[in-house]
Structures are given as C-alpha cells and as structure tokens.
C-alpha positions in Angstrom: 9.4 97.9 166.2 6.9 98.1 163.3 8.4 94.9 161.8 8.1 93.2 165.2 4.5 94.3 165.5 3.7 93.0 162.0 5.4 89.7 162.9 3.2 89.4 166.0 0.1 90.5 164.1 0.5 87.4 161.9 0.1 85.2 165.0 -2.9 87.3 166.1 -4.4 87.0 162.6 -4.2 83.3 162.7 -5.4 83.2 166.3 -8.3 85.7 166.0 -9.6 86.5 162.5 -10.5 82.9 161.5 -12.8 82.8 164.5 -15.1 85.2 162.6 -15.8 82.5 160.0 -18.4 79.7 160.1 -17.2 76.5 161.7 -16.3 75.1 158.3 -12.8 75.3 156.8 -13.9 76.7 153.4 -16.1 79.4 154.9 -13.4 80.2 157.4 -10.9 80.9 154.7 -13.4 83.1 152.8 -14.2 85.2 155.9 -10.5 85.4 156.8 -9.8 87.1 153.4 -12.9 89.4 153.8 -11.7 90.6 157.2 -8.1 91.1 155.9 -9.5 93.4 153.2 -11.5 95.4 155.7 -8.4 96.1 157.7 -6.5 97.3 154.7 -4.4 94.4 153.4 -4.6 91.7 150.8 -4.5 88.0 151.8 -3.9 85.3 149.2 -3.0 81.6 149.2 -3.2 78.4 147.1 -6.3 76.7 148.7 -6.5 72.9 148.3 -9.6 71.1 149.6 -9.0 67.9 151.6 -11.3 65.2 152.8 -11.5 66.9 156.2 -11.0 70.6 155.5 -8.6 72.9 153.7 -4.9 73.3 153.2 -3.5 76.7 152.4 0.0 77.0 151.0 2.1 80.1 150.5 -0.3 82.3 152.5 0.7 85.8 151.6 -0.5 89.1 153.1 0.5 92.6 151.8 0.0 95.7 153.9 1.0 99.4 153.1 2.5 101.3 156.0 3.2 104.9 155.1 5.6 104.8 152.2 6.7 101.2 152.8 5.0 97.9 152.0 5.1 94.8 154.2 4.6 91.4 152.7 4.2 88.4 155.0 4.4 84.8 153.9 3.5 81.6 155.8 4.3 78.3 154.1 1.3 76.4 155.2 -1.9 76.6 157.2 -4.2 73.6 157.7 -7.8 73.9 158.8 -9.5 70.7 159.8 -13.2 70.1 160.4 -13.9 68.1 163.5 -16.7 65.7 164.3 -17.9 67.9 167.1 -18.5 70.8 164.8 -15.3 72.7 165.6 -12.4 73.6 163.3 -8.7 73.1 164.4 -6.0 75.3 162.9 -2.4 74.2 162.4 0.3 76.6 161.2 3.9 76.1 159.8 6.6 76.6 162.3 8.0 79.8 160.7 7.0 82.8 158.6 8.8 85.5 156.7 8.2 89.3 156.4 9.7 91.5 153.7 9.7 95.3 154.0 10.2 97.3 150.8 9.6 100.8 149.5 12.2 102.8 151.5 12.6 106.3 149.9 16.1 107.0 151.4 18.8 106.6 148.8 21.1 105.0 151.4 18.4 102.6 152.6 18.4 98.9 151.5 16.0 97.7 148.8 14.4 95.4 151.2 14.6 94.0 154.7 13.7 90.3 155.2 12.7 89.1 158.6 12.4 85.4 159.5 10.1 84.5 162.4 9.8 81.2 164.1 6.5 80.0 165.6 6.6 77.0 168.0 3.7 75.1 169.5 0.8 77.0 167.9 -2.7 75.6 168.5 -6.1 77.0 167.6 -9.6 75.7 167.8 -12.8 77.5 166.8 -16.2 76.5 168.2 -19.7 78.0 168.2 -22.3 79.1 165.7 -22.0 81.0 162.4 -22.8 84.3 164.2 -21.0 83.8 167.5 -17.6 82.1 167.7 -15.2 81.3 170.4 -11.5 80.6 169.6 -9.0 79.1 172.1 -5.5 79.6 170.8 -1.9 79.8 172.0 1.8 79.2 171.2 4.9 78.2 173.1 7.2 80.8 171.5 7.4 83.3 168.7 10.8 84.8 167.9 12.6 86.8 165.2 15.4 84.5 164.1 17.1 86.4 161.3 17.1 89.9 159.8 18.6 90.3 156.3 19.3 93.5 154.4 19.0 93.3 150.6 20.6 95.8 148.3 21.9 99.2 149.3 25.5 100.0 150.1 27.1 97.0 151.8 29.5 99.2 153.7 26.5 100.9 155.3 24.9 97.7 156.7 25.1 97.8 160.5 25.9 94.7 162.6 22.8 93.7 164.5 22.6 91.1 167.3 19.1 90.4 168.6 16.9 88.3 170.8 13.2 89.2 170.2 10.6 86.7 171.4 7.2 86.1 173.1 6.8 82.9 175.2 3.9 81.1 176.8 0.9 82.8 175.1 -2.7 81.6 175.5 -6.0 83.3 174.8 -9.8 82.8 174.5 -11.8 85.1 172.4 -15.5 85.3 171.5 -16.7 87.2 168.4 -20.3 88.3 167.9 -21.6 89.1 164.4 -25.3 89.1 165.2 -25.6 92.9 164.9 -25.6 93.9 161.2 -22.5 95.7 160.1 -20.7 95.3 163.5 -18.2 93.0 165.1 -18.4 92.6 168.8 -15.7 90.8 170.8 -14.6 89.8 174.3 -11.3 88.2 175.1 -8.9 87.2 177.8 -5.2 86.1 177.5 -1.9 85.6 179.2 1.7 85.9 178.2 4.6 84.4 180.2 7.5 86.5 178.9 8.4 89.1 176.3 12.0 89.8 175.5 13.4 92.5 173.2 17.2 92.5 173.3 18.8 94.4 170.4 22.4 95.5 169.9 23.4 97.6 166.9 27.0 98.6 165.8 27.4 101.5 163.5 29.1 100.6 160.2 32.5 102.2 159.6 31.7 102.8 156.0 34.5 100.6 154.6 37.3 101.9 156.8 37.9 98.7 158.8 37.9 95.0 158.2 34.7 93.2 158.6 34.1 91.6 162.0 33.4 88.0 162.5 29.7 87.3 162.8 28.3 84.0 164.1 25.8 82.3 161.7 22.1 82.8 162.5 20.2 79.9 164.0 19.5 77.2 161.5 16.1 78.1 160.0 14.6 77.4 156.6 14.2 80.4 154.2 10.8 80.3 152.7 10.2 81.3 149.0 8.9 84.5 147.5 5.1 84.8 147.0 3.8 82.6 144.3 6.4 79.8 144.6 5.9 76.7 146.8 8.9 74.8 148.0 8.4 71.7 150.1 10.5 71.4 153.3 12.8 68.7 151.8 13.5 70.9 148.8 14.3 74.0 150.9 17.8 75.5 150.4 20.5 75.2 153.1 20.2 77.8 155.9 22.1 81.0 155.2 23.5 83.4 157.8 22.8 87.1 157.7 25.2 88.9 155.3 28.4 90.0 157.1 28.7 93.8 157.2 31.6 94.7 155.0 32.6 98.0 156.5 33.6 97.0 160.1 32.4 98.8 163.2 32.3 102.5 163.6 32.2 104.5 166.8 28.4 104.2 167.3 26.9 101.4 169.5 23.3 101.1 170.7 21.9 98.5 173.0 18.3 98.1 174.0 16.8 95.5 176.4 13.1 95.3 177.2 11.5 92.5 179.3 8.0 91.9 180.5 6.8 88.9 182.6 3.5 87.5 183.8 1.0 89.5 181.7 -2.7 88.8 181.9 -5.3 90.8 180.0 -8.9 91.3 179.1 -10.5 93.2 176.3 -13.9 93.9 174.8 -15.4 96.1 172.1 -17.5 96.8 169.1 -16.1 97.6 165.7 -18.0 98.7 162.5 -17.4 96.5 159.5 -16.7 97.7 156.0 -14.4 100.6 157.2 -11.1 101.4 155.5 -9.1 101.6 158.6 -6.0 102.8 156.7 -7.6 106.1 155.8 -9.8 107.1 158.7 -9.0 110.3 160.6 -11.5 109.8 163.5 -13.2 107.0 165.3 -16.3 105.8 163.2 -19.8 105.7 164.7 -20.3 102.6 166.8 -16.6 102.1 167.5 -15.7 101.3 171.1 -12.9 99.2 172.5 -11.4 98.8 175.9 -8.9 96.6 177.7 -7.0 96.1 180.9 -3.8 94.2 181.6 -1.6 93.4 184.6 2.0 92.1 184.7 4.3 90.8 187.4 7.6 92.6 186.4 9.1 94.8 183.7 12.5 96.2 183.0 14.2 98.4 180.3 17.7 99.4 179.7 19.3 101.6 177.0 22.9 102.3 176.2 24.3 104.5 173.5 27.9 105.3 172.7 29.2 107.5 169.9 32.8 108.7 170.4 32.8 110.7 173.6 29.0 110.9 173.7 27.2 108.3 175.8 24.1 107.6 177.8 23.3 104.7 180.0 19.7 104.5 181.4 17.7 101.7 183.0 14.3 101.3 184.7 12.5 98.5 186.3 9.4 97.7 188.4 7.9 94.8 190.4 4.6 94.8 188.5 1.9 97.1 187.2 -1.2 97.6 185.2 -2.2 99.1 181.8 -5.7 100.2 180.9 -7.2 101.9 177.8 -10.5 102.7 176.3 -11.3 104.4 173.0 -14.6 105.3 171.4 -16.2 108.2 169.4 -17.4 109.6 172.7 -14.4 109.3 175.1 -10.8 108.3 175.6 -9.4 106.5 178.7 -5.8 105.7 179.5 -4.2 104.5 182.7 -0.7 103.3 183.8 0.5 102.1 187.2 3.5 100.3 188.7 5.0 99.3 192.0 8.6 99.0 193.2 9.9 101.4 190.5 13.6 102.1 190.1 15.4 104.5 187.6 19.1 105.0 186.8 20.5 107.5 184.3 24.2 108.4 183.6 25.6 110.4 180.7 28.7 112.4 179.7 26.3 115.4 179.6 25.5 115.0 183.4 27.8 115.9 186.2 27.0 112.7 188.1 24.7 109.6 187.7 21.2 109.9 189.0 19.2 107.2 190.7 15.6 107.4 191.9 13.0 105.0 193.2 9.3 105.0 194.1 7.0 102.7 196.0 4.4 103.2 193.4 3.5 105.4 190.4 0.2 106.0 188.6 -1.2 108.1 185.8 -4.7 108.1 184.4 -7.0 110.3 182.2 -10.6 109.8 181.2 -11.8 112.6 178.9 -14.9 113.1 176.6 -14.3 113.6 172.8 -17.8 114.2 171.4 -20.1 117.2 171.3 -23.0 116.8 173.7 -26.0 118.7 174.8 -25.3 117.9 178.4 -22.0 118.2 180.4 -19.8 115.1 180.1 -17.7 113.7 182.9 -13.9 113.7 182.9 -11.2 112.6 185.4 -7.4 112.8 185.7 -5.0 111.7 188.4 -1.3 111.4 189.0 0.3 109.7 192.0 3.9 109.2 192.9 4.3 107.7 196.3 7.5 107.0 198.3 9.8 108.8 195.9 13.5 108.8 196.8 16.7 109.9 195.1 20.2 108.9 195.8 22.6 110.7 198.1 24.6 112.0 195.2 21.8 114.3 194.1 20.9 115.2 197.7 24.5 116.2 198.5 24.5 118.7 195.6 21.7 120.7 197.2 22.0 119.8 200.9 25.5 118.7 201.7 24.9 119.2 205.4 21.8 117.0 205.5 19.7 119.7 207.1 16.6 118.6 205.2 15.0 115.2 206.3 15.5 112.8 203.4 12.3 111.0 203.9 10.5 109.7 200.7 8.3 112.3 199.0 4.8 111.8 197.7 2.7 113.7 195.2 -1.0 112.8 194.6 -3.5 114.9 192.6 -6.9 113.4 191.8 -9.4 115.5 189.9 -12.8 114.9 188.4 -15.6 117.0 187.0 -17.8 117.8 184.0 -17.1 119.7 180.8 -19.5 121.0 178.1 -18.0 120.3 174.6 -19.4 122.4 171.7 -17.5 120.4 169.0 -16.1 116.9 168.4 -12.5 117.0 169.4 -11.5 114.3 166.9 -12.7 116.3 163.9 -12.3 119.9 164.9 -9.8 122.2 163.1 -7.9 124.2 165.7 -6.9 126.8 163.2 -10.5 127.8 162.5 -11.9 127.8 166.0 -13.3 131.3 166.9 -13.9 130.2 170.5 -12.7 127.5 172.9 -14.1 124.0 172.1 -15.7 123.7 175.5 -16.3 125.0 179.0 -15.8 123.6 182.4 -19.0 123.1 184.4 -17.6 121.8 187.7 -14.3 120.5 189.2 -13.7 118.3 192.2 -10.4 117.9 194.0 -10.9 114.4 195.3 -7.5 114.1 196.8 -4.4 116.3 197.2 -1.4 115.0 199.0 2.1 116.5 198.8 4.8 115.4 201.3 8.4 116.5 201.4 11.1 117.0 204.0 8.8 116.2 206.9 6.0 118.4 205.8 2.7 117.3 204.3 -0.1 119.2 202.6 -3.5 117.5 202.0 -6.8 118.9 200.6 -10.2 118.3 199.0 -12.6 120.7 197.4 -15.4 121.5 194.9 -16.0 124.4 192.6 -18.6 125.2 189.9 -18.3 127.3 186.7 -21.2 129.3 185.2 -21.8 128.9 181.5 -20.8 131.6 179.0 -17.8 133.0 180.8 -14.8 134.3 178.7 -12.5 133.7 181.7 -13.7 130.8 183.8 -14.4 132.0 187.4 -14.9 129.2 190.0 -17.4 129.3 192.8 -16.9 127.0 195.7 -14.3 126.0 198.4 -11.1 124.0 198.9 -10.2 122.7 202.3 -6.5 122.3 203.1 -4.5 120.9 205.9 -0.7 121.4 206.5 1.6 119.7 209.0 5.3 120.1 209.6 5.6 123.4 207.7 7.6 125.3 210.3 10.0 122.3 210.6 10.6 122.3 206.8 11.1 126.1 206.8 13.7 125.8 209.5 15.4 122.9 207.7 15.6 124.9 204.4 17.0 127.8 206.3 19.6 125.7 208.2 20.7 124.2 204.8 21.2 127.6 203.3 18.4 127.2 200.7 16.1 129.7 202.3 17.5 133.1 203.5 16.4 134.0 207.1 14.3 137.0 205.8 12.4 134.8 203.4 11.9 132.2 206.1 10.4 134.9 208.3 8.0 135.9 205.5 6.9 132.3 205.1 6.1 132.0 208.8 4.2 135.3 208.6 2.1 134.1 205.7 1.2 130.9 207.6 -0.1 133.1 210.5 -2.1 135.3 208.2 -3.9 132.7 206.0 -3.9 129.5 208.1 -5.4 128.5 211.4 -3.3 126.6 213.9 -4.5 123.0 214.2 -4.8 120.8 217.3 -1.4 119.2 216.9 1.9 121.0 217.0 3.1 122.6 213.8 -0.2 121.9 212.1 -2.5 124.3 210.2 -5.9 124.3 208.4 -7.3 126.7 205.8 -10.4 127.0 203.8 -9.9 128.8 200.4 -13.3 130.1 199.2 -14.0 131.3 195.6 -16.9 133.7 195.7 -19.3 135.0 193.0 -17.8 138.0 191.3 -14.2 136.7 191.5 -13.3 137.3 195.2 -11.1 134.8 196.9 -10.7 134.4 200.7 -8.6 132.3 203.0 -10.5 131.7 206.3 -12.4 134.9 205.6 -9.3 136.9 204.8 -9.4 138.4 201.3 -6.7 137.2 198.9 -8.1 138.9 195.9 
C-alpha cells in the first residue's frame, strides 16, 4: 500500500506542486525542486531548454520511508509556455518506482514497480503568487511488480489489478503570505480498483506454476541513464516464482466509485515534514469527500485456517480536519452490508444497516478558555441474519425489527497542556477538565422498545472527580413488551422480569400512550442523583 501511495503521489506531484511555480517553465522546475526538498525528498533531472519551455528527462525523486528508500523515475516531462501566459505540462506514459533498504535477511534486495499513466493533462495559470492548476488523467495503474535478489524460492506469486480512472481536479495555491502556502482544491475520481491475489511460495518443494507475462510495458532505465523509446529493451515478464505454491493464499479486493472531494488549508514552508512530531504553528488543513459506492472483500486460506469477509455500501462521505488547535474526523455510509465466515466461527454472520456514521471533533491545544468538542455515533436500521438470531432466540419470541443506536454529544473542555506534545508518563494530573456536556440526541431501539433522551450538565473547575450538575430527560416506549418477549424466549427469568417491571414503576412515570414512560434524571450539587425526585444516590 505504501508503494501504491508513492506511485499515486507522483501523479499528484506532477499535478499539484508545479502550480506553485511562476508561469514560466524554468521557474516552474526550480520551485518544483524547492517544494520537493521541503517535503523531505530529492528531485533531479536533466533539464534541456527548448524554444518554448523546458524538457526534463529522467526525472528522479528519492524519498526515505522508515528504513527503506523509494526512488521514482519518470522518463520525460515537458513544460511548454503558452501565448496566453499559461504553462502546459505533458508527462511520459509510464513511471517506475524502486523500493530498497529492507532489513530482513529473507527480503529481496529491491522491489521494482512499473506504473502506467494514460491521458495526463495539466495547465497552470495565474500570477507568480497565486496559481490555479487544472489537471487530470484517464488512468493510472500498476502494471508490473518485480522482486530483485533474495531467495528465489521465497518469492510469492502475485496477481494484481490496481488502478485509478477518470481523475480531474482544479487547485489554487496562494503564496502571498510570507512563509506559508495556502491552497483550495476540488476534484473527482470515477473509479478506484485494488485487486490483489498472493500465493504463498512453497519454498522449493513444488514445480513452478505457469505465470502469464505481464502487460507489454517498456522498462525505464536506472537513474542517470537516458534511453529513448526506440532503444528500449523488449518487455520482460515478472520473474516466475521457483518454489511453486504453498498452502497460503490471500485475496484482497477494494473498489470505490464516483468520488468527489474538496480541500483547503495553510501549510508553513521550510518545515522538515519527515521529522516533525507535532503540527507546526500555522498548519491547518481540512477536506470532505463523497462517493457513490464502495466494496471490500478479503479471503485468506492457510491449510485448515480460513477467513472470508466482505463489506459494501451504496455511498458515503469522508471528512477530516487537522491543525495545531483541533482534530476533526467523520465517516458515514448508507446501505451497508457485512458478511464474515471463518473456520473459527460456528456459522457465517451477515449484517446490514440502513446507515452508519461516526464523527469526532476535539481540541488539541492548551487554551485559557474552554474549547468546544463533539462526538457522535449512529447506526440506524441494523439487522442480522436469522442464523445468529436462531442461536439466541430459536422460538422467535423477540421481534426481529431493525435496531438503532444514536449517541450525539457536545460540550466544552479546558485543556491545561497541548495534547500533541505532552508526555503522558510525566503528567502529575489529568491534561484537562470537562466544563459542560450536552446530550443532543440519544436513541436506542431494539425488539420493539425505544429509548430517547436529551440533557445538559455542567462541571465545576478543580474537581478531582468530575461531578455533573444538571438534568437528562428520558422517554421509553415498548419496555414491558420487550421484557415479556425476553421472558418468553427464555433469556430473562421470570423473577428478573418482575424486578425490571418494578424498577420501571419506581423510577419512571407512565406516559400518555400505552407502555410508555418518561423520567427526568437530575444531578444535584454535592453529588446527589434523583429520578423524578426519587433519590438514586
């Protein structure tokens, strides 16, 4: 996945970073190199001026990732100055990445990855301090993966289809603020496919399987050597694993369709992003994306051990925001389906949901005043298959209506330290204190019963143990019906069912409708808790 990310980052680099340059090919190349260095990697090429711009051959980028080093090579990039003051960018139809530096003795000396790039276009317009780049491509795909060195009998057989299709984007970069890069962007992606199948090598115990040659793609030279297309060697397939197949087999299939996204932010310049341990001052980025469908499947077999899992949805959204002051993250989806089967499970499990959502928005920085936070989780219309239901309720005493769980919270918290830089091992006290908490929405429904609620509580400063002061209002319907269903199904003994009914009578007030109750839980100064005036503590 890191190799894939690096492959895709090359397209992003060609699409985005040159937009930081002046609308002039020579200056564009200089700023491209400058920005590469700021993000922790070296960028070199043989630059040849032309009558209308600049041609870069053997464009090579080198980036350290933990103990490994990733080197990317693009045969040619052409930047052409236009009469209207813009610069167009054309790129070779493939690129290579080499990963080296593995410290495992059984690992290969290098992994070479060949990536094809079809239909790339890029045009930069604007002023030296404010650029807009419109870019896109028809398809980017990993065409071949080659293992170099290592024990040939340990090379797995890998079949893959990894690609992005139908990408377009528009981005504006603002350099008017000294020392900072501001940006806004929008983009779309028609399809993403990650389909990988890996067969464990047998270690030399079986004859080698027959492997079809990889698609006919040119192999580009090592850094420092330029080979023209007509001089390129004949395409070579990935080396055939020499040890045959073992018992292990892994298959992974991820697909995403119809994505549209927006992003904006401010990033300090001159930062070594490979060594930072916290967000620098002035750093703030955020983005939101939607998609029309997604699916994932995973299968693993190793002898008698196996697992087969899949998930899909009919669309969703992803959101994020990061700065030195706060962190935001949100996921949601509709039409969710999940299936899991394994030899470790007595039976397969299937579940579905009308919608799912998870979000958090929390402060990170020390502040003299309380900072807001929010968190929510929502699973609506959740159903499981009859196989699981029959294990716990074979007589179908409990109504099998879809369940729902919604909890939506917000409030403020006083932070005494920066969470990104604090050392938890040397903290003499908690890093912050709650100031207030609001229950915006509580909804839990199951088996014909439903609990809803809202409420607000406050917390005084300086308390060793936070003690809320406020109230929560609750409403419950269908409780007696659920108690009876649980009792009829043998899940709740009659004595405990009677105790549950008795507690309803003590701490809840009957509502206007049949089998409905309300209750107000009050948290009083000094720690007392009451339900409709009846002391609980």
